[in-house]
C-alpha positions in Angstrom: -39.9 -0.6 47.0 -42.4 -0.3 44.3 -42.0 -1.0 40.6 -41.1 2.6 39.6 -38.2 2.7 42.0 -36.8 -0.5 40.5 -37.2 0.9 37.1 -35.3 4.1 38.1 -32.5 2.1 39.7 -32.2 -0.1 36.5 -32.1 3.0 34.3 -29.4 4.6 36.4 -27.3 1.4 36.5 -27.7 0.9 32.8 -26.7 4.5 32.1 -23.6 4.2 34.3 -22.6 0.9 32.5 -23.1 2.6 29.1 -21.0 5.6 30.1 -18.2 3.3 31.5 -18.3 1.2 28.4 -18.1 4.2 26.1 -15.2 5.7 28.0 -13.4 2.3 28.0 -13.9 1.8 24.3 -12.7 5.4 23.6 -9.5 4.8 25.6 -8.8 1.5 24.0 -9.5 3.0 20.5 -7.1 5.9 21.2 -4.4 3.5 22.3 -4.8 1.4 19.2 -4.7 4.5 17.1 -1.4 5.7 18.6 0.2 2.3 18.1 -1.1 1.8 14.6 -0.2 5.4 13.6 3.4 4.9 14.5 3.4 1.6 12.5 1.8 3.3 9.5 4.4 6.1 9.6 7.1 3.5 9.6 5.6 1.6 6.7 5.2 4.9 4.7 8.9 5.6 5.3 9.9 2.2 4.0 7.6 2.5 1.0 9.2 5.9 0.1 12.7 4.3 0.5 11.7 1.4 -1.8 10.3 3.9 -4.3 13.7 5.6 -4.4 15.5 2.3 -4.9 13.0 1.4 -7.7 13.6 4.7 -9.5 17.4 4.1 -9.3 17.0 0.6 -10.5 14.9 1.8 -13.4 17.6 4.4 -14.4 20.6 2.1 -13.9 19.3 -1.3 -15.0 16.1 -1.0 -17.1 17.3 1.9 -19.3 20.4 0.2 -20.6 18.4 -3.0 -21.0 15.9 -1.2 -23.1 18.7 0.3 -25.2 20.4 -3.0 -25.6 17.2 -4.8 -26.6 16.4 -2.0 -29.1 19.9 -2.4 -30.6 19.6 -6.2 -31.0 16.1 -5.8 -32.4 17.5 -3.2 -35.0 20.3 -5.5 -36.0 18.0 -8.5 -36.4 15.5 -6.3 -38.5 18.5 -5.1 -40.6 19.6 -8.7 -41.3 16.0 -9.6 -42.1 15.6 -6.8 -44.5 19.0 -7.6 -46.2 18.1 -11.3 -46.5 14.6 -10.5 -47.9 16.1 -8.2 -50.5 18.8 -10.7 -51.4 16.2 -13.5 -51.8 13.9 -11.3 -53.9 16.8 -10.5 -56.3 17.6 -14.2 -56.9 
């Protein structure tokens, strides 16, 4: 066999190895995509449920808390205004 025959054999083998590697990587990539896609869908579902719980917590806990803190702040400001007026008159 001369050099050109060896070159042709090496090119054919290298091409086959490249094709097999490409197909293998494609199959592995598709399998990983399928597994990760189901996990991502599950995570998105959990995030949506958590968002609903957070909205309920904001309506049921945070809103009355803001109302109560505003009430207390108003009472304190009222006492401060009354005490400042009383000290200014004396």
